[in-house]
C-alpha positions as CSV (number, residue, x, y, z in Angstrom):
1,X,99.1,80.8,65.8
2,X,97.0,82.4,68.5
3,X,97.4,86.1,69.1
4,X,98.6,87.0,72.6
5,X,97.2,89.9,74.5
6,X,100.0,91.7,76.1
7,X,98.3,94.7,77.6
8,X,100.3,96.5,80.3
9,X,98.3,98.4,82.8
10,X,99.9,101.8,83.5
11,X,97.0,103.7,85.2
12,X,94.9,102.2,87.9
13,X,91.9,103.8,89.5
14,X,91.1,102.7,93.1
15,X,87.6,103.5,94.4
16,X,86.7,103.1,98.1
17,X,84.8,104.8,100.9
18,X,85.5,108.2,102.2
19,X,86.0,107.3,105.9
20,X,88.5,105.0,107.6
21,X,85.8,102.5,108.4
22,X,85.5,100.3,111.4
23,X,88.0,97.6,110.3
24,X,91.7,98.0,110.7
25,X,92.2,95.3,108.1
26,X,90.6,97.5,105.4
27,X,93.0,100.3,106.2
28,X,96.0,98.0,106.1
29,X,94.8,96.4,102.8
30,X,94.3,99.8,101.2
31,X,97.8,101.0,102.1
32,X,99.3,97.7,101.0
33,X,97.6,98.1,97.7
34,X,99.0,101.6,97.2
35,X,102.5,100.2,98.0
36,X,102.0,97.6,95.3
37,X,100.9,100.2,92.8
38,X,104.0,102.3,93.5
39,X,106.3,99.3,93.4
40,X,105.0,98.5,89.9
41,X,105.4,102.1,88.9
42,X,101.8,102.5,88.1
43,X,99.9,105.8,88.1
44,X,97.3,106.1,90.8
45,X,93.9,107.6,90.0
46,X,91.2,108.1,92.7
47,X,88.2,110.1,93.7
48,X,90.2,113.1,94.8
49,X,89.3,113.4,98.5
50,X,91.9,114.4,101.0
51,X,90.4,112.7,104.1
52,X,90.1,109.2,105.4
53,X,91.2,106.3,103.2
54,X,91.6,108.7,100.2
55,X,94.2,110.7,102.0
56,X,96.0,107.6,103.4
57,X,96.2,105.7,100.1
58,X,97.0,108.7,97.8
59,X,99.8,109.8,100.2
60,X,101.2,106.2,100.4
61,X,101.3,105.9,96.6
62,X,102.7,109.4,96.1
63,X,105.5,109.2,98.6
64,X,106.6,105.9,97.0
65,X,106.9,107.6,93.6
66,X,103.5,107.0,91.9
67,X,102.0,109.8,89.8
68,X,98.7,110.6,91.5
69,X,95.5,112.1,90.0
70,X,92.5,112.9,92.1
71,X,89.2,113.5,90.2
72,X,86.9,115.3,92.5
73,X,83.5,116.9,92.1
74,X,83.4,120.7,92.4
75,X,80.6,120.5,95.0
76,X,82.6,118.1,97.1
77,X,86.0,119.9,96.9
78,X,85.4,122.1,100.0
79,X,84.5,118.9,101.9
80,X,87.2,116.7,100.5
81,X,90.3,118.9,100.8
82,X,91.9,119.8,104.1
83,X,94.5,122.0,102.5
84,X,95.0,124.0,99.3
85,X,97.6,121.7,98.0
86,X,96.3,118.4,96.8
87,X,98.4,115.2,96.7
88,X,99.7,115.0,93.1
89,X,97.4,116.4,90.4
90,X,93.8,117.3,90.8
91,X,91.0,117.4,88.2
92,X,87.8,119.2,89.3
93,X,84.7,118.1,87.5
94,X,81.1,119.4,87.6
95,X,79.1,116.2,88.0
96,X,79.2,112.4,88.6
97,X,78.8,111.6,84.9
98,X,81.8,113.8,84.0
99,X,83.8,112.2,86.8
100,X,83.1,108.7,85.5
101,X,84.0,109.8,81.9
102,X,87.3,111.3,83.1
103,X,88.1,108.2,85.1
104,X,87.5,106.1,82.0
105,X,89.7,108.4,79.9
106,X,92.6,108.2,82.4
107,X,92.8,104.6,83.5
108,X,93.3,101.1,82.2
109,X,91.7,99.2,85.1
110,X,89.6,99.8,88.2
111,X,90.0,98.3,91.7
112,X,87.0,98.6,94.1
113,X,87.5,98.3,97.8
114,X,84.7,98.2,100.4
115,X,83.2,101.6,100.5
116,X,80.0,103.6,100.7
117,X,77.0,104.0,98.5
118,X,78.9,106.3,96.1
119,X,81.4,103.5,95.6
120,X,78.6,101.1,94.8
121,X,77.0,103.6,92.4
122,X,80.3,104.0,90.6
123,X,80.7,100.2,90.3
124,X,77.2,99.8,88.9
125,X,77.7,102.7,86.5
126,X,81.0,101.4,85.2
127,X,79.7,97.9,84.9
128,X,76.7,98.9,82.8
């Protein structure tokens, strides 16, 4: 009898660009994704920014009941946060390598949306 893999994802990391972008469809898809994550009672992990798509998607997941964890670089924290109170929990790390390691430690799966060069770098790093 063949073994069945019954892995339940509980923690999903979504990586995407910092800005809203030019395409309304990307914004709508990102918000729809956060709704789906919350409906499935998954935990939402992301890059920790509090602007643009990061803010929209993390808020949309949080207000619908998802636990939210933002993993942000110490150097980017002043740029990424508009207020002193992050959405959900926040983990501040010292560098990109530590950020990737923490993401790997906290999630079961990754979803990449169209983004910037940092998003592409993370995809390449995680794939290697």
